[in-house]
PDB file of N, CA, C, O and CB in Angstrom:
ATOM      1  N   MET A   1      46.353 154.906  67.851  1.00  0.00           N
ATOM      2  CA  MET A   1      47.142 156.361  68.362  1.00  0.00           C
ATOM      3  C   MET A   1      48.027 155.601  67.983  1.00  0.00           C
ATOM      4  O   MET A   1      48.557 155.899  66.913  1.00  0.00           O
ATOM      5  CB  MET A   1      47.206 157.161  69.959  1.00  0.00           C
ATOM      6  N   THR A   2      48.556 154.241  68.769  1.00  0.00           N
ATOM      7  CA  THR A   2      50.376 153.870  68.807  1.00  0.00           C
ATOM      8  C   THR A   2      50.349 153.623  67.210  1.00  0.00           C
ATOM      9  O   THR A   2      51.364 154.071  66.676  1.00  0.00           O
ATOM     10  CB  THR A   2      51.075 152.100  69.961  1.00  0.00           C
ATOM     11  N   THR A   3      49.724 153.211  66.598  1.00  0.00           N
ATOM     12  CA  THR A   3      50.494 153.282  65.057  1.00  0.00           C
ATOM     13  C   THR A   3      50.799 154.396  64.592  1.00  0.00           C
ATOM     14  O   THR A   3      51.949 154.591  64.201  1.00  0.00           O
ATOM     15  CB  THR A   3      49.784 152.786  63.945  1.00  0.00           C
ATOM     16  N   ILE A   4      49.404 155.819  64.503  1.00  0.00           N
ATOM     17  CA  ILE A   4      50.333 157.066  64.275  1.00  0.00           C
ATOM     18  C   ILE A   4      51.441 157.100  64.988  1.00  0.00           C
ATOM     19  O   ILE A   4      52.573 157.088  64.507  1.00  0.00           O
ATOM     20  CB  ILE A   4      49.739 158.290  64.546  1.00  0.00           C
ATOM     21  N   THR A   5      51.129 157.148  66.316  1.00  0.00           N
ATOM     22  CA  THR A   5      52.720 157.687  66.974  1.00  0.00           C
ATOM     23  C   THR A   5      53.831 157.198  66.473  1.00  0.00           C
ATOM     24  O   THR A   5      54.773 157.950  66.225  1.00  0.00           O
ATOM     25  CB  THR A   5      52.994 157.366  68.421  1.00  0.00           C
ATOM     26  N   GLY A   6      53.906 155.588  66.200  1.00  0.00           N
ATOM     27  CA  GLY A   6      55.097 155.006  65.470  1.00  0.00           C
ATOM     28  C   GLY A   6      55.898 155.435  63.906  1.00  0.00           C
ATOM     29  O   GLY A   6      56.979 155.536  63.327  1.00  0.00           O
ATOM     30  N   TRP A   7      54.238 155.600  63.773  1.00  0.00           N
ATOM     31  CA  TRP A   7      54.739 156.297  62.118  1.00  0.00           C
ATOM     32  C   TRP A   7      55.214 157.508  61.941  1.00  0.00           C
ATOM     33  O   TRP A   7      56.068 157.809  61.107  1.00  0.00           O
ATOM     34  CB  TRP A   7      53.672 156.445  61.113  1.00  0.00           C
ATOM     35  N   LEU A   8      54.518 158.476  62.955  1.00  0.00           N
ATOM     36  CA  LEU A   8      54.859 159.407  62.959  1.00  0.00           C
ATOM     37  C   LEU A   8      56.239 159.484  63.642  1.00  0.00           C
ATOM     38  O   LEU A   8      56.904 160.383  63.130  1.00  0.00           O
ATOM     39  CB  LEU A   8      53.935 160.028  63.325  1.00  0.00           C
ATOM     40  N   PHE A   9      56.745 158.981  64.411  1.00  0.00           N
ATOM     41  CA  PHE A   9      57.946 159.110  64.746  1.00  0.00           C
ATOM     42  C   PHE A   9      59.265 158.604  63.849  1.00  0.00           C
ATOM     43  O   PHE A   9      60.311 159.187  64.134  1.00  0.00           O
ATOM     44  CB  PHE A   9      57.883 158.572  65.874  1.00  0.00           C
ATOM     45  N   TRP A  10      59.325 157.808  63.026  1.00  0.00           N
ATOM     46  CA  TRP A  10      59.857 157.514  61.854  1.00  0.00           C
ATOM     47  C   TRP A  10      59.833 158.800  60.796  1.00  0.00           C
ATOM     48  O   TRP A  10      60.830 158.928  60.086  1.00  0.00           O
ATOM     49  CB  TRP A  10      59.113 156.306  61.366  1.00  0.00           C
ATOM     50  N   LEU A  11      58.637 159.858  60.639  1.00  0.00           N
ATOM     51  CA  LEU A  11      58.689 160.623  59.705  1.00  0.00           C
ATOM     52  C   LEU A  11      59.671 161.664  60.237  1.00  0.00           C
ATOM     53  O   LEU A  11      60.674 162.137  59.702  1.00  0.00           O
ATOM     54  CB  LEU A  11      57.386 161.045  59.294  1.00  0.00           C
ATOM     55  N   LEU A  12      59.019 161.937  61.644  1.00  0.00           N
ATOM     56  CA  LEU A  12      60.112 162.832  62.143  1.00  0.00           C
ATOM     57  C   LEU A  12      61.562 162.818  62.049  1.00  0.00           C
ATOM     58  O   LEU A  12      62.144 163.649  61.351  1.00  0.00           O
ATOM     59  CB  LEU A  12      59.994 162.866  63.242  1.00  0.00           C
ATOM     60  N   LEU A  13      62.114 162.023  62.637  1.00  0.00           N
ATOM     61  CA  LEU A  13      63.513 161.261  62.895  1.00  0.00           C
ATOM     62  C   LEU A  13      63.744 161.274  61.115  1.00  0.00           C
ATOM     63  O   LEU A  13      64.259 162.371  60.896  1.00  0.00           O
ATOM     64  CB  LEU A  13      63.393 159.336  63.890  1.00  0.00           C
ATOM     65  N   CYS A  14      63.597 160.599  59.901  1.00  0.00           N
ATOM     66  CA  CYS A  14      63.876 161.084  58.973  1.00  0.00           C
ATOM     67  C   CYS A  14      63.872 162.672  58.393  1.00  0.00           C
ATOM     68  O   CYS A  14      64.769 163.072  57.651  1.00  0.00           O
ATOM     69  CB  CYS A  14      63.342 160.404  58.500  1.00  0.00           C
ATOM     70  N   ALA A  15      63.054 163.291  58.707  1.00  0.00           N
ATOM     71  CA  ALA A  15      63.056 164.888  58.193  1.00  0.00           C
ATOM     72  C   ALA A  15      64.093 165.425  58.996  1.00  0.00           C
ATOM     73  O   ALA A  15      65.101 165.713  58.351  1.00  0.00           O
ATOM     74  CB  ALA A  15      61.588 165.816  58.432  1.00  0.00           C
ATOM     75  N   ALA A  16      64.148 165.666  60.328  1.00  0.00           N
ATOM     76  CA  ALA A  16      65.193 165.964  61.071  1.00  0.00           C
ATOM     77  C   ALA A  16      66.867 165.269  60.410  1.00  0.00           C
ATOM     78  O   ALA A  16      67.930 165.871  60.258  1.00  0.00           O
ATOM     79  CB  ALA A  16      64.696 165.383  62.564  1.00  0.00           C
ATOM     80  N   LEU A  17      66.567 163.987  60.170  1.00  0.00           N
ATOM     81  CA  LEU A  17      68.230 163.767  59.490  1.00  0.00           C
ATOM     82  C   LEU A  17      68.218 164.687  58.385  1.00  0.00           C
ATOM     83  O   LEU A  17      68.944 165.681  58.351  1.00  0.00           O
ATOM     84  CB  LEU A  17      68.674 162.067  58.810  1.00  0.00           C
ATOM     85  N   LEU A  18      67.138 164.268  57.184  1.00  0.00           N
ATOM     86  CA  LEU A  18      67.695 165.022  56.245  1.00  0.00           C
ATOM     87  C   LEU A  18      67.606 166.966  56.006  1.00  0.00           C
ATOM     88  O   LEU A  18      68.156 167.679  55.167  1.00  0.00           O
ATOM     89  CB  LEU A  18      67.100 164.273  55.171  1.00  0.00           C
ATOM     90  N   LEU A  19      66.742 167.281  57.063  1.00  0.00           N
ATOM     91  CA  LEU A  19      67.251 168.737  57.573  1.00  0.00           C
ATOM     92  C   LEU A  19      68.248 169.001  57.845  1.00  0.00           C
ATOM     93  O   LEU A  19      68.529 170.188  57.677  1.00  0.00           O
ATOM     94  CB  LEU A  19      66.849 169.206  58.482  1.00  0.00           C
ATOM     95  N   LEU A  20      69.007 168.364  58.237  1.00  0.00           N
ATOM     96  CA  LEU A  20      70.399 168.870  59.243  1.00  0.00           C
ATOM     97  C   LEU A  20      71.774 168.391  58.108  1.00  0.00           C
ATOM     98  O   LEU A  20      72.946 168.762  58.159  1.00  0.00           O
ATOM     99  CB  LEU A  20      70.500 167.688  61.222  1.00  0.00           C
ATOM    100  N   GLY A  21      71.119 167.463  57.133  1.00  0.00           N
ATOM    101  CA  GLY A  21      72.420 166.925  56.276  1.00  0.00           C
ATOM    102  C   GLY A  21      72.090 168.044  55.279  1.00  0.00           C
ATOM    103  O   GLY A  21      73.102 168.534  54.777  1.00  0.00           O
ATOM    104  N   ARG A  22      70.994 168.543  54.889  1.00  0.00           N
ATOM    105  CA  ARG A  22      70.931 169.550  54.039  1.00  0.00           C
ATOM    106  C   ARG A  22      71.980 170.986  54.569  1.00  0.00           C
ATOM    107  O   ARG A  22      72.808 171.524  53.834  1.00  0.00           O
ATOM    108  CB  ARG A  22      69.305 169.847  53.940  1.00  0.00           C
ATOM    109  N   SER A  23      71.716 171.348  55.842  1.00  0.00           N
ATOM    110  CA  SER A  23      72.445 172.561  56.434  1.00  0.00           C
ATOM    111  C   SER A  23      73.504 172.171  56.848  1.00  0.00           C
ATOM    112  O   SER A  23      74.126 172.914  57.608  1.00  0.00           O
ATOM    113  CB  SER A  23      71.860 173.271  57.460  1.00  0.00           C
ATOM    114  N   PHE A  24      74.061 170.859  56.476  1.00  0.00           N
ATOM    115  CA  PHE A  24      75.437 170.709  56.341  1.00  0.00           C
ATOM    116  C   PHE A  24      76.096 170.806  54.909  1.00  0.00           C
ATOM    117  O   PHE A  24      77.172 171.370  54.710  1.00  0.00           O
ATOM    118  CB  PHE A  24      75.729 169.474  56.903  1.00  0.00           C
ATOM    119  N   TYR A  25      75.407 170.253  54.027  1.00  0.00           N
ATOM    120  CA  TYR A  25      75.598 170.602  52.875  1.00  0.00           C
ATOM    121  C   TYR A  25      76.117 171.829  52.519  1.00  0.00           C
ATOM    122  O   TYR A  25      77.185 172.045  51.945  1.00  0.00           O
ATOM    123  CB  TYR A  25      74.676 170.445  52.382  1.00  0.00           C
ATOM    124  N   VAL A  26      75.143 172.757  52.966  1.00  0.00           N
ATOM    125  CA  VAL A  26      74.770 174.022  52.298  1.00  0.00           C
ATOM    126  C   VAL A  26      76.156 174.794  53.017  1.00  0.00           C
ATOM    127  O   VAL A  26      76.783 175.610  52.341  1.00  0.00           O
ATOM    128  CB  VAL A  26      72.978 174.706  52.721  1.00  0.00           C
ATOM    129  N   ILE A  27      76.546 174.498  54.323  1.00  0.00           N
ATOM    130  CA  ILE A  27      77.924 175.245  55.275  1.00  0.00           C
ATOM    131  C   ILE A  27      79.081 174.652  54.551  1.00  0.00           C
ATOM    132  O   ILE A  27      80.075 175.377  54.525  1.00  0.00           O
ATOM    133  CB  ILE A  27      78.067 174.767  57.187  1.00  0.00           C
ATOM    134  N   TYR A  28      79.209 173.169  53.788  1.00  0.00           N
ATOM    135  CA  TYR A  28      80.699 172.839  54.185  1.00  0.00           C
ATOM    136  C   TYR A  28      80.562 172.356  52.661  1.00  0.00           C
ATOM    137  O   TYR A  28      81.683 172.158  52.191  1.00  0.00           O
ATOM    138  CB  TYR A  28      81.213 171.621  55.680  1.00  0.00           C
ATOM    139  N   VAL A  29      79.484 172.095  51.709  1.00  0.00           N
ATOM    140  CA  VAL A  29      79.838 171.976  50.759  1.00  0.00           C
ATOM    141  C   VAL A  29      79.823 173.632  49.207  1.00  0.00           C
ATOM    142  O   VAL A  29      80.696 174.151  48.511  1.00  0.00           O
ATOM    143  CB  VAL A  29      79.022 170.685  50.719  1.00  0.00           C
ATOM    144  N   LYS A  30      78.872 173.755  49.316  1.00  0.00           N
ATOM    145  CA  LYS A  30      78.235 174.969  48.908  1.00  0.00           C
ATOM    146  C   LYS A  30      79.111 175.947  49.944  1.00  0.00           C
ATOM    147  O   LYS A  30      79.893 176.473  49.152  1.00  0.00           O
ATOM    148  CB  LYS A  30      76.434 174.953  49.100  1.00  0.00           C
ATOM    149  N   LYS A  31      79.351 176.360  50.950  1.00  0.00           N
ATOM    150  CA  LYS A  31      80.023 177.129  51.553  1.00  0.00           C
ATOM    151  C   LYS A  31      79.673 178.775  51.342  1.00  0.00           C
ATOM    152  O   LYS A  31      80.490 179.695  51.307  1.00  0.00           O
ATOM    153  CB  LYS A  31      81.267 176.716  51.207  1.00  0.00           C
ATOM    154  N   THR A  32      78.262 178.849  51.219  1.00  0.00           N
ATOM    155  CA  THR A  32      77.593 179.719  51.992  1.00  0.00           C
ATOM    156  C   THR A  32      76.969 179.722  52.656  1.00  0.00           C
ATOM    157  O   THR A  32      75.772 179.731  52.371  1.00  0.00           O
ATOM    158  CB  THR A  32      77.216 180.233  51.757  1.00  0.00           C
ATOM    159  N   ALA A  33      77.534 179.716  54.311  1.00  0.00           N
ATOM    160  CA  ALA A  33      76.554 180.175  55.412  1.00  0.00           C
ATOM    161  C   ALA A  33      77.567 181.493  56.006  1.00  0.00           C
ATOM    162  O   ALA A  33      78.633 182.065  55.777  1.00  0.00           O
ATOM    163  CB  ALA A  33      76.136 178.734  56.739  1.00  0.00           C
ATOM    164  N   SER A  34      76.400 181.501  56.921  1.00  0.00           N
ATOM    165  CA  SER A  34      77.389 182.518  57.792  1.00  0.00           C
ATOM    166  C   SER A  34      78.099 182.028  59.030  1.00  0.00           C
ATOM    167  O   SER A  34      78.423 180.840  59.023  1.00  0.00           O
ATOM    168  CB  SER A  34      76.586 183.715  58.320  1.00  0.00           C
ATOM    169  N   ARG A  35      78.401 182.778  60.128  1.00  0.00           N
ATOM    170  CA  ARG A  35      79.020 181.808  61.016  1.00  0.00           C
ATOM    171  C   ARG A  35      77.694 181.808  62.003  1.00  0.00           C
ATOM    172  O   ARG A  35      77.867 181.008  62.923  1.00  0.00           O
ATOM    173  CB  ARG A  35      80.646 182.298  61.735  1.00  0.00           C
ATOM    174  N   LEU A  36      76.436 182.474  62.067  1.00  0.00           N
ATOM    175  CA  LEU A  36      75.285 182.137  62.693  1.00  0.00           C
ATOM    176  C   LEU A  36      74.869 180.934  62.294  1.00  0.00           C
ATOM    177  O   LEU A  36      74.218 180.156  62.992  1.00  0.00           O
ATOM    178  CB  LEU A  36      74.338 183.015  62.539  1.00  0.00           C
ATOM    179  N   THR A  37      75.252 180.735  61.099  1.00  0.00           N
ATOM    180  CA  THR A  37      74.270 179.627  60.366  1.00  0.00           C
ATOM    181  C   THR A  37      75.028 178.281  61.075  1.00  0.00           C
ATOM    182  O   THR A  37      74.435 177.500  61.819  1.00  0.00           O
ATOM    183  CB  THR A  37      74.336 179.644  58.306  1.00  0.00           C
ATOM    184  N   THR A  38      76.360 178.176  60.721  1.00  0.00           N
ATOM    185  CA  THR A  38      77.154 177.478  61.394  1.00  0.00           C
ATOM    186  C   THR A  38      76.895 176.626  62.958  1.00  0.00           C
ATOM    187  O   THR A  38      76.584 175.471  63.251  1.00  0.00           O
ATOM    188  CB  THR A  38      78.046 178.368  61.431  1.00  0.00           C
ATOM    189  N   VAL A  39      77.165 177.700  63.631  1.00  0.00           N
ATOM    190  CA  VAL A  39      76.544 177.885  64.665  1.00  0.00           C
ATOM    191  C   VAL A  39      75.064 176.835  65.360  1.00  0.00           C
ATOM    192  O   VAL A  39      74.995 176.093  66.339  1.00  0.00           O
ATOM    193  CB  VAL A  39      76.285 179.198  64.338  1.00  0.00           C
ATOM    194  N   MET A  40      74.155 177.195  64.416  1.00  0.00           N
ATOM    195  CA  MET A  40      72.539 177.022  64.839  1.00  0.00           C
ATOM    196  C   MET A  40      72.687 175.671  64.012  1.00  0.00           C
ATOM    197  O   MET A  40      71.863 174.868  64.449  1.00  0.00           O
ATOM    198  CB  MET A  40      71.125 178.397  64.241  1.00  0.00           C
ATOM    199  N   ALA A  41      73.301 175.229  63.165  1.00  0.00           N
ATOM    200  CA  ALA A  41      73.455 174.029  62.360  1.00  0.00           C
ATOM    201  C   ALA A  41      74.184 172.281  63.524  1.00  0.00           C
ATOM    202  O   ALA A  41      73.877 171.089  63.567  1.00  0.00           O
ATOM    203  CB  ALA A  41      74.781 174.738  60.920  1.00  0.00           C
ATOM    204  N   TRP A  42      75.450 173.387  64.399  1.00  0.00           N
ATOM    205  CA  TRP A  42      76.004 172.506  65.279  1.00  0.00           C
ATOM    206  C   TRP A  42      75.185 172.110  66.806  1.00  0.00           C
ATOM    207  O   TRP A  42      75.271 171.211  67.643  1.00  0.00           O
ATOM    208  CB  TRP A  42      77.342 173.133  65.501  1.00  0.00           C
ATOM    209  N   PHE A  43      74.684 172.862  66.684  1.00  0.00           N
ATOM    210  CA  PHE A  43      73.560 173.496  67.649  1.00  0.00           C
ATOM    211  C   PHE A  43      72.455 172.195  67.572  1.00  0.00           C
ATOM    212  O   PHE A  43      72.336 171.078  68.077  1.00  0.00           O
ATOM    213  CB  PHE A  43      72.816 175.231  66.980  1.00  0.00           C
ATOM    214  N   SER A  44      72.010 172.731  66.985  1.00  0.00           N
ATOM    215  CA  SER A  44      70.682 171.476  65.969  1.00  0.00           C
ATOM    216  C   SER A  44      71.318 170.061  65.976  1.00  0.00           C
ATOM    217  O   SER A  44      70.567 169.103  66.162  1.00  0.00           O
ATOM    218  CB  SER A  44      70.427 171.900  63.828  1.00  0.00           C
ATOM    219  N   LEU A  45      72.014 169.954  65.876  1.00  0.00           N
ATOM    220  CA  LEU A  45      72.801 168.370  66.026  1.00  0.00           C
ATOM    221  C   LEU A  45      72.973 168.190  67.097  1.00  0.00           C
ATOM    222  O   LEU A  45      72.522 167.157  67.592  1.00  0.00           O
ATOM    223  CB  LEU A  45      74.127 168.044  65.455  1.00  0.00           C
ATOM    224  N   VAL A  46      73.611 169.013  67.800  1.00  0.00           N
ATOM    225  CA  VAL A  46      73.691 168.388  68.889  1.00  0.00           C
ATOM    226  C   VAL A  46      72.407 168.021  70.088  1.00  0.00           C
ATOM    227  O   VAL A  46      72.222 167.084  70.864  1.00  0.00           O
ATOM    228  CB  VAL A  46      74.634 169.103  69.345  1.00  0.00           C
ATOM    229  N   PHE A  47      71.570 169.460  69.725  1.00  0.00           N
ATOM    230  CA  PHE A  47      69.791 168.620  70.564  1.00  0.00           C
ATOM    231  C   PHE A  47      69.612 167.868  69.598  1.00  0.00           C
ATOM    232  O   PHE A  47      69.560 166.904  70.362  1.00  0.00           O
ATOM    233  CB  PHE A  47      68.036 169.639  70.872  1.00  0.00           C
ATOM    234  N   MET A  48      69.477 167.436  68.675  1.00  0.00           N
ATOM    235  CA  MET A  48      68.623 166.358  68.091  1.00  0.00           C
ATOM    236  C   MET A  48      69.375 164.641  68.737  1.00  0.00           C
ATOM    237  O   MET A  48      68.858 163.590  69.116  1.00  0.00           O
ATOM    238  CB  MET A  48      68.722 166.608  66.084  1.00  0.00           C
ATOM    239  N   VAL A  49      70.730 165.099  68.590  1.00  0.00           N
ATOM    240  CA  VAL A  49      70.959 163.673  69.064  1.00  0.00           C
ATOM    241  C   VAL A  49      70.686 163.525  70.734  1.00  0.00           C
ATOM    242  O   VAL A  49      70.434 162.470  71.315  1.00  0.00           O
ATOM    243  CB  VAL A  49      72.583 163.241  68.677  1.00  0.00           C
ATOM    244  N   CYS A  50      70.786 164.637  71.239  1.00  0.00           N
ATOM    245  CA  CYS A  50      70.437 164.324  72.838  1.00  0.00           C
ATOM    246  C   CYS A  50      69.052 163.970  72.988  1.00  0.00           C
ATOM    247  O   CYS A  50      68.601 163.175  73.814  1.00  0.00           O
ATOM    248  CB  CYS A  50      70.684 165.598  73.845  1.00  0.00           C
ATOM    249  N   TYR A  51      68.487 164.546  72.227  1.00  0.00           N
ATOM    250  CA  TYR A  51      66.628 164.647  72.656  1.00  0.00           C
ATOM    251  C   TYR A  51      66.542 163.342  72.123  1.00  0.00           C
ATOM    252  O   TYR A  51      65.948 162.654  72.954  1.00  0.00           O
ATOM    253  CB  TYR A  51      65.324 166.009  71.769  1.00  0.00           C
ATOM    254  N   TRP A  52      67.088 162.165  70.380  1.00  0.00           N
ATOM    255  CA  TRP A  52      66.361 161.348  70.033  1.00  0.00           C
ATOM    256  C   TRP A  52      66.995 159.952  71.457  1.00  0.00           C
ATOM    257  O   TRP A  52      66.463 159.020  72.060  1.00  0.00           O
ATOM    258  CB  TRP A  52      66.566 161.162  68.172  1.00  0.00           C
ATOM    259  N   THR A  53      68.309 160.561  71.415  1.00  0.00           N
ATOM    260  CA  THR A  53      68.603 159.312  72.256  1.00  0.00           C
ATOM    261  C   THR A  53      68.008 159.026  73.627  1.00  0.00           C
ATOM    262  O   THR A  53      67.827 157.905  74.102  1.00  0.00           O
ATOM    263  CB  THR A  53      69.948 159.284  72.475  1.00  0.00           C
ATOM    264  N   TRP A  54      67.740 160.153  74.176  1.00  0.00           N
ATOM    265  CA  TRP A  54      66.753 160.759  75.603  1.00  0.00           C
ATOM    266  C   TRP A  54      65.228 159.845  74.824  1.00  0.00           C
ATOM    267  O   TRP A  54      64.279 159.613  75.573  1.00  0.00           O
ATOM    268  CB  TRP A  54      66.531 163.312  75.770  1.00  0.00           C
ATOM    269  N   TYR A  55      65.184 159.584  73.945  1.00  0.00           N
ATOM    270  CA  TYR A  55      63.419 159.320  74.075  1.00  0.00           C
ATOM    271  C   TYR A  55      63.316 158.073  73.225  1.00  0.00           C
ATOM    272  O   TYR A  55      62.248 157.543  72.918  1.00  0.00           O
ATOM    273  CB  TYR A  55      62.246 160.727  73.342  1.00  0.00           C
ATOM    274  N   VAL A  56      64.514 157.650  72.873  1.00  0.00           N
ATOM    275  CA  VAL A  56      64.612 156.117  72.543  1.00  0.00           C
ATOM    276  C   VAL A  56      65.366 154.847  73.286  1.00  0.00           C
ATOM    277  O   VAL A  56      65.074 153.651  73.319  1.00  0.00           O
ATOM    278  CB  VAL A  56      65.169 156.120  71.352  1.00  0.00           C
ATOM    279  N   PHE A  57      66.404 155.564  73.840  1.00  0.00           N
ATOM    280  CA  PHE A  57      67.082 154.718  74.273  1.00  0.00           C
ATOM    281  C   PHE A  57      67.178 154.898  76.285  1.00  0.00           C
ATOM    282  O   PHE A  57      67.731 154.130  77.071  1.00  0.00           O
ATOM    283  CB  PHE A  57      68.452 154.909  73.311  1.00  0.00           C
ATOM    284  N   LEU A  58      66.342 156.313  76.611  1.00  0.00           N
ATOM    285  CA  LEU A  58      66.324 156.304  77.938  1.00  0.00           C
ATOM    286  C   LEU A  58      65.186 156.457  78.324  1.00  0.00           C
ATOM    287  O   LEU A  58      64.958 156.965  79.421  1.00  0.00           O
ATOM    288  CB  LEU A  58      67.048 157.092  78.491  1.00  0.00           C
ATOM    289  N   GLY A  59      64.252 156.059  77.522  1.00  0.00           N
ATOM    290  CA  GLY A  59      62.532 155.813  78.201  1.00  0.00           C
ATOM    291  C   GLY A  59      61.723 157.432  78.450  1.00  0.00           C
ATOM    292  O   GLY A  59      60.966 157.914  79.292  1.00  0.00           O
ATOM    293  N   GLY A  60      62.332 157.851  77.296  1.00  0.00           N
ATOM    294  CA  GLY A  60      61.934 159.895  77.082  1.00  0.00           C
ATOM    295  C   GLY A  60      60.032 159.281  76.681  1.00  0.00           C
ATOM    296  O   GLY A  60      59.100 159.779  77.311  1.00  0.00           O
ATOM    297  N   ARG A  61      59.805 158.264  75.656  1.00  0.00           N
ATOM    298  CA  ARG A  61      58.840 158.102  75.301  1.00  0.00           C
ATOM    299  C   ARG A  61      57.635 157.768  76.185  1.00  0.00           C
ATOM    300  O   ARG A  61      56.473 158.169  76.124  1.00  0.00           O
ATOM    301  CB  ARG A  61      59.096 157.443  74.546  1.00  0.00           C
ATOM    302  N   ASP A  62      58.347 156.771  77.173  1.00  0.00           N
ATOM    303  CA  ASP A  62      57.241 156.439  78.620  1.00  0.00           C
ATOM    304  C   ASP A  62      57.113 157.450  79.323  1.00  0.00           C
ATOM    305  O   ASP A  62      56.109 157.675  79.999  1.00  0.00           O
ATOM    306  CB  ASP A  62      57.671 155.359  79.739  1.00  0.00           C
ATOM    307  N   PHE A  63      58.231 158.277  79.246  1.00  0.00           N
ATOM    308  CA  PHE A  63      57.529 159.475  80.400  1.00  0.00           C
ATOM    309  C   PHE A  63      56.759 160.945  79.355  1.00  0.00           C
ATOM    310  O   PHE A  63      56.350 162.047  79.718  1.00  0.00           O
ATOM    311  CB  PHE A  63      59.265 160.306  81.684  1.00  0.00           C
ATOM    312  N   LEU A  64      56.793 160.640  78.715  1.00  0.00           N
ATOM    313  CA  LEU A  64      55.795 161.948  77.873  1.00  0.00           C
ATOM    314  C   LEU A  64      54.380 161.273  77.596  1.00  0.00           C
ATOM    315  O   LEU A  64      53.432 161.892  77.114  1.00  0.00           O
ATOM    316  CB  LEU A  64      56.536 162.521  76.073  1.00  0.00           C
ATOM    317  N   MET A  65      54.346 159.823  77.989  1.00  0.00           N
ATOM    318  CA  MET A  65      53.004 159.182  77.681  1.00  0.00           C
ATOM    319  C   MET A  65      52.546 159.344  78.946  1.00  0.00           C
ATOM    320  O   MET A  65      51.452 159.906  78.995  1.00  0.00           O
ATOM    321  CB  MET A  65      52.932 157.658  77.119  1.00  0.00           C
ATOM    322  N   GLU A  66      53.196 158.926  80.356  1.00  0.00           N
ATOM    323  CA  GLU A  66      52.919 159.379  81.178  1.00  0.00           C
ATOM    324  C   GLU A  66      52.425 161.003  81.750  1.00  0.00           C
ATOM    325  O   GLU A  66      51.638 161.444  82.587  1.00  0.00           O
ATOM    326  CB  GLU A  66      53.656 158.904  81.467  1.00  0.00           C
ATOM    327  N   ALA A  67      53.046 161.357  81.112  1.00  0.00           N
ATOM    328  CA  ALA A  67      52.624 163.010  81.374  1.00  0.00           C
ATOM    329  C   ALA A  67      51.546 163.429  80.523  1.00  0.00           C
ATOM    330  O   ALA A  67      51.091 164.530  80.833  1.00  0.00           O
ATOM    331  CB  ALA A  67      53.851 164.096  81.046  1.00  0.00           C
ATOM    332  N   MET A  68      51.062 162.925  79.641  1.00  0.00           N
ATOM    333  CA  MET A  68      49.908 163.193  78.604  1.00  0.00           C
ATOM    334  C   MET A  68      48.698 162.854  78.756  1.00  0.00           C
ATOM    335  O   MET A  68      47.804 163.253  78.011  1.00  0.00           O
ATOM    336  CB  MET A  68      50.088 162.696  77.517  1.00  0.00           C
ATOM    337  N   SER A  69      48.428 161.677  80.242  1.00  0.00           N
ATOM    338  CA  SER A  69      47.499 160.943  80.467  1.00  0.00           C
ATOM    339  C   SER A  69      46.983 161.193  82.176  1.00  0.00           C
ATOM    340  O   SER A  69      46.042 160.547  82.638  1.00  0.00           O
ATOM    341  CB  SER A  69      48.014 159.532  80.028  1.00  0.00           C
TER     342      SER A  69
END
């Protein structure tokens, strides 16, 4: 289980970074975004940074493991 979880962690982190990078590329390079798209991209960036910081550095992983058992 730990091997799968460790692998899945990196996969999800990379997917989140790629999708966020793509959204900012569409907003600021292609310039084909609405105001709502821009707000959602920035909200997603803030949420992702807060969540992964909590998960990796502040013990969120241990908290989730305790909650599941």
